[in-house]
Backbone as ProteinMPNN parsed JSONL, in Angstrom:
{"seq_chain_A": "MPRRTYTPEQIIDKLRQAEILIQQGHTIGEAARKIGVSEYTYYRWRKQYGSIGVTQARRLRELEKENARLKKLVAELTIDNDILKEAARGNF", "coords_chain_A": {"N_chain_A": [[-10.056, -8.457, 3.786], [-10.627, -7.36, 0.632], [-8.225, -6.776, -1.993], [-7.521, -3.787, -3.572], [-7.257, -2.757, -6.831], [-5.345, -0.377, -8.569], [-5.377, 1.912, -11.354], [-2.654, 2.951, -13.402], [-2.894, 5.679, -13.89], [-4.628, 6.491, -11.797], [-2.894, 5.887, -9.636], [-0.713, 7.675, -10.079], [-2.192, 9.978, -9.711], [-2.785, 9.752, -6.944], [-0.158, 9.745, -5.86], [0.554, 12.436, -6.445], [-1.314, 13.754, -4.875], [-0.396, 12.921, -2.364], [2.201, 14.118, -2.428], [1.465, 16.912, -2.201], [0.331, 16.944, 0.336], [2.549, 16.309, 1.835], [4.195, 18.392, 1.356], [2.638, 20.316, 2.654], [3.293, 19.774, 5.346], [2.779, 17.359, 6.44], [3.684, 14.082, 7.63], [5.275, 11.353, 5.841], [4.122, 8.991, 6.386], [1.466, 9.841, 7.464], [0.546, 11.047, 5.158], [0.404, 8.926, 3.37], [-1.56, 7.289, 4.63], [-3.736, 9.083, 4.407], [-4.151, 9.088, 1.69], [-5.017, 6.551, 1.386], [-3.36, 4.245, 1.415], [-0.775, 1.926, 2.368], [2.323, 2.831, 3.887], [4.524, 1.353, 2.797], [3.38, 0.762, 0.358], [3.172, 3.278, -0.793], [5.886, 4.07, -1.12], [6.697, 2.13, -2.921], [5.167, 2.652, -5.099], [6.028, 5.216, -5.587], [8.607, 4.713, -6.366], [8.119, 3.219, -8.75], [6.264, 4.775, -10.321], [6.93, 7.473, -9.827], [8.26, 9.306, -11.496], [6.791, 9.633, -13.881], [4.284, 10.962, -15.923], [0.684, 11.375, -16.337], [-0.172, 11.169, -18.997], [2.101, 9.791, -20.021], [1.898, 7.38, -18.571], [-0.483, 6.41, -19.67], [0.399, 5.986, -22.28], [2.464, 4.086, -21.907], [0.787, 1.921, -20.923], [-0.583, 1.35, -23.294], [1.548, 0.638, -25.037], [2.412, -1.733, -23.742], [0.116, -3.306, -24.092], [0.157, -3.602, -26.95], [2.594, -4.827, -27.232], [2.118, -7.287, -25.915], [0.185, -8.248, -27.727], [1.734, -8.565, -30.075], [3.648, -10.441, -29.314], [2.134, -12.685, -28.943], [1.245, -13.094, -31.617], [3.775, -13.737, -32.737], [4.261, -16.089, -31.445], [2.176, -17.761, -32.4], [2.823, -17.666, -35.138], [5.295, -18.969, -35.118], [4.604, -21.567, -34.279], [3.0, -22.35, -36.376], [5.005, -22.322, -38.398], [6.768, -24.348, -37.489], [5.011, -26.56, -37.768], [4.664, -26.57, -40.46], [7.327, -27.187, -41.279], [7.578, -29.769, -40.247], [5.731, -31.156, -41.726], [6.896, -30.823, -44.351], [9.097, -32.408, -43.994], [8.017, -34.92, -43.826], [7.65, -36.39, -41.604], [5.375, -37.311, -40.069]], "CA_chain_A": [[-10.421, -7.271, 3.038], [-10.148, -7.462, -0.773], [-7.289, -5.914, -2.439], [-7.925, -2.836, -4.54], [-6.283, -2.583, -7.912], [-5.555, 0.922, -9.044], [-4.883, 2.043, -12.629], [-1.534, 3.755, -13.352], [-3.436, 6.969, -13.778], [-5.004, 6.716, -10.306], [-1.645, 5.837, -8.724], [-0.082, 8.89, -10.214], [-3.004, 11.005, -8.961], [-2.572, 9.66, -5.507], [1.175, 10.175, -5.503], [0.475, 13.81, -6.389], [-2.044, 14.13, -3.626], [0.599, 12.73, -1.226], [3.302, 15.181, -2.469], [0.881, 18.102, -1.749], [0.213, 16.731, 1.752], [3.902, 16.291, 2.459], [4.649, 19.84, 1.288], [1.877, 21.059, 3.748], [3.833, 19.558, 6.575], [2.407, 16.094, 6.999], [4.769, 13.148, 7.386], [5.022, 10.509, 4.728], [3.146, 8.011, 6.924], [0.168, 10.471, 7.414], [0.071, 11.219, 3.742], [-0.049, 7.681, 2.811], [-2.793, 6.946, 5.212], [-4.82, 9.974, 3.851], [-4.527, 8.743, 0.372], [-5.552, 5.269, 1.521], [-2.47, 3.097, 1.112], [0.212, 1.836, 3.32], [3.621, 3.488, 3.659], [5.233, 0.552, 1.941], [2.74, 0.932, -1.0], [3.518, 4.574, -1.183], [7.26, 3.995, -1.491], [6.773, 1.167, -4.056], [4.484, 3.47, -6.189], [6.84, 6.334, -5.893], [9.762, 4.182, -7.163], [7.673, 2.77, -10.028], [5.55, 5.806, -11.081], [7.231, 8.906, -9.481], [8.846, 10.116, -12.492], [6.148, 9.751, -15.133], [3.005, 11.69, -15.886], [-0.523, 10.674, -16.618], [0.017, 10.739, -20.441], [3.061, 8.745, -20.178], [1.386, 6.076, -18.08], [-1.29, 5.772, -20.717], [1.119, 5.378, -23.427], [3.093, 2.881, -21.42], [-0.231, 0.791, -21.027], [-0.88, 1.109, -24.714], [2.688, -0.106, -25.502], [2.332, -3.037, -23.12], [-0.877, -4.135, -24.851], [0.67, -3.846, -28.229], [3.691, -5.805, -27.071], [1.474, -8.546, -25.634], [-0.433, -8.774, -28.974], [2.778, -8.92, -31.082], [4.247, -11.721, -28.817], [1.068, -13.743, -29.248], [1.411, -13.293, -33.019], [4.991, -14.378, -32.99], [4.127, -17.455, -31.03], [1.421, -18.439, -33.345], [3.611, -17.904, -36.415], [6.377, -20.019, -34.846], [3.934, -22.831, -34.185], [2.75, -22.532, -37.801], [6.179, -22.58, -39.096], [7.149, -25.69, -37.068], [4.144, -27.496, -38.283], [4.973, -26.745, -41.915], [8.615, -27.87, -41.343], [7.351, -31.149, -39.918], [5.051, -31.685, -42.841], [7.78, -30.824, -45.363], [10.024, -33.409, -43.793], [7.364, -36.156, -44.067], [7.719, -37.141, -40.257], [4.129, -37.099, -39.264]], "C_chain_A": [[-9.807, -7.453, 1.703], [-9.198, -6.472, -1.227], [-7.764, -5.082, -3.629], [-6.817, -2.63, -5.497], [-6.485, -1.164, -8.563], [-4.853, 1.012, -10.536], [-3.579, 2.926, -12.515], [-1.891, 5.181, -13.243], [-3.863, 7.31, -12.395], [-3.901, 6.724, -9.398], [-0.936, 7.19, -8.799], [-0.766, 10.113, -9.597], [-2.802, 10.987, -7.455], [-1.178, 10.01, -5.07], [1.211, 11.832, -5.576], [-0.115, 14.522, -5.258], [-1.11, 13.951, -2.34], [1.654, 13.767, -1.219], [2.646, 16.549, -1.868], [0.737, 18.05, -0.147], [1.527, 16.768, 2.496], [4.473, 17.692, 2.432], [3.89, 20.766, 2.281], [2.401, 20.643, 5.042], [3.552, 18.179, 7.193], [3.579, 15.143, 6.727], [4.206, 12.166, 6.337], [3.93, 9.411, 5.107], [1.704, 8.572, 7.042], [-0.374, 10.611, 6.044], [-0.403, 9.977, 3.178], [-1.315, 7.245, 3.393], [-3.924, 7.892, 4.679], [-5.202, 9.641, 2.438], [-5.017, 7.215, 0.262], [-4.693, 4.107, 1.236], [-1.479, 3.129, 2.365], [1.477, 2.613, 3.008], [4.437, 2.768, 2.62], [4.779, 0.816, 0.567], [3.224, 2.311, -1.558], [5.039, 4.632, -1.74], [7.408, 3.181, -2.808], [6.213, 1.964, -5.214], [5.44, 4.5, -6.58], [8.034, 5.842, -6.779], [9.306, 3.837, -8.533], [7.172, 3.896, -10.864], [5.862, 7.199, -10.765], [7.635, 9.764, -10.491], [8.05, 10.385, -13.81], [4.731, 10.41, -14.883], [1.894, 10.795, -16.341], [-0.469, 10.151, -18.086], [1.011, 9.623, -20.776], [2.688, 7.381, -19.698], [0.386, 5.451, -19.058], [-0.69, 5.153, -21.913], [1.888, 4.156, -23.056], [2.041, 1.65, -21.463], [-0.508, 0.436, -22.386], [0.303, 0.167, -25.289], [2.762, -1.562, -24.988], [1.271, -3.94, -23.757], [-0.449, -4.553, -26.21], [1.787, -4.953, -28.215], [3.151, -7.215, -26.778], [0.931, -9.095, -26.922], [0.665, -9.292, -29.972], [3.467, -10.251, -30.501], [3.333, -12.817, -29.073], [1.141, -14.096, -30.757], [2.637, -14.05, -33.368], [4.899, -15.781, -32.54], [3.244, -18.237, -32.022], [2.152, -18.672, -34.633], [4.672, -19.058, -36.206], [5.795, -21.359, -34.747], [3.601, -23.269, -35.647], [3.965, -22.968, -38.556], [6.822, -23.958, -38.814], [6.291, -26.773, -37.623], [4.462, -27.649, -39.802], [6.335, -27.4, -42.167], [8.417, -29.36, -41.199], [6.722, -31.849, -41.111], [5.972, -31.756, -44.058], [8.828, -31.992, -45.287], [9.359, -34.786, -44.027], [7.399, -36.974, -42.671], [6.466, -36.896, -39.571], [3.324, -38.38, -39.188]], "O_chain_A": [[-8.601, -7.679, 1.6], [-9.354, -5.311, -0.849], [-8.34, -5.615, -4.577], [-5.663, -2.38, -5.149], [-7.571, -0.808, -9.02], [-3.91, 0.283, -10.842], [-3.467, 3.621, -11.505], [-1.202, 5.893, -12.513], [-3.476, 8.354, -11.87], [-3.906, 7.489, -8.434], [-0.597, 7.788, -7.778], [-0.163, 11.057, -9.085], [-2.671, 12.017, -6.795], [-1.016, 10.543, -3.972], [1.896, 12.444, -4.756], [0.319, 15.553, -4.745], [-1.111, 14.769, -1.419], [2.01, 14.28, -0.157], [3.316, 17.223, -1.086], [1.008, 19.031, 0.546], [1.6, 17.207, 3.643], [5.148, 18.124, 3.367], [4.389, 21.815, 2.689], [1.884, 21.241, 5.986], [4.006, 17.865, 8.293], [4.35, 15.32, 5.784], [3.024, 12.11, 5.998], [3.054, 9.017, 4.338], [0.77, 7.829, 6.74], [-1.544, 10.35, 5.767], [-1.472, 9.916, 2.57], [-2.17, 6.818, 2.617], [-5.043, 7.401, 4.531], [-6.335, 9.843, 2.0], [-5.361, 6.73, -0.816], [-5.198, 3.054, 0.848], [-1.374, 4.057, 3.167], [1.642, 3.023, 1.858], [4.98, 3.376, 1.697], [5.586, 1.065, -0.329], [3.636, 2.402, -2.714], [5.285, 5.247, -2.778], [8.184, 3.556, -3.686], [6.816, 1.92, -6.286], [5.687, 4.693, -7.771], [8.396, 6.469, -7.775], [10.04, 4.129, -9.477], [7.579, 4.016, -12.02], [5.215, 8.101, -11.298], [7.377, 10.963, -10.389], [8.458, 11.151, -14.683], [4.155, 10.374, -13.796], [2.098, 9.63, -16.684], [-0.668, 8.973, -18.384], [0.817, 8.733, -21.605], [3.067, 6.363, -20.277], [0.353, 4.241, -19.278], [-1.074, 4.122, -22.464], [1.956, 3.229, -23.864], [2.353, 0.561, -21.945], [-0.672, -0.752, -22.664], [0.068, -0.878, -25.897], [3.129, -2.479, -25.722], [1.473, -5.14, -23.941], [-0.647, -5.699, -26.612], [1.855, -5.836, -29.07], [3.651, -8.205, -27.312], [1.156, -10.265, -27.231], [0.496, -10.331, -30.609], [3.82, -11.102, -31.317], [3.809, -13.895, -29.429], [1.101, -15.272, -31.117], [2.583, -14.939, -34.219], [5.44, -16.651, -33.222], [3.631, -19.336, -32.42], [2.108, -19.776, -35.176], [4.85, -19.945, -37.041], [6.482, -22.306, -35.13], [3.889, -24.391, -36.063], [3.904, -23.943, -39.305], [7.331, -24.631, -39.71], [6.806, -27.847, -37.933], [4.512, -28.765, -40.319], [6.494, -28.102, -43.166], [9.016, -30.141, -41.939], [7.102, -32.962, -41.473], [5.842, -32.732, -44.796], [9.345, -32.474, -46.294], [10.055, -35.734, -44.391], [7.172, -38.184, -42.694], [6.487, -36.282, -38.504], [2.262, -38.405, -38.567]]}, "name": "protein", "num_of_chains": 1, "seq": "MPRRTYTPEQIIDKLRQAEILIQQGHTIGEAARKIGVSEYTYYRWRKQYGSIGVTQARRLRELEKENARLKKLVAELTIDNDILKEAARGNF"}
């Protein structure tokens, strides 16, 4: 069975659904099954996403994209800088 990948927004929504089910008297295992994940996954998601909202998750994803872009730029500039240093020394 292929693994399903959920977005942070979907995970937060499923956690909210599970919280409602738990408040209605269902066990954590039953709530996890009803939202379509294992109990282990529920606990892992709750640890990672339990305290953030949907808007915060979107912001986090945007910041991660920006961070990856900036890291790539720094790597490229470092390579260019090393090439220029080698050329200036005349060791090519």
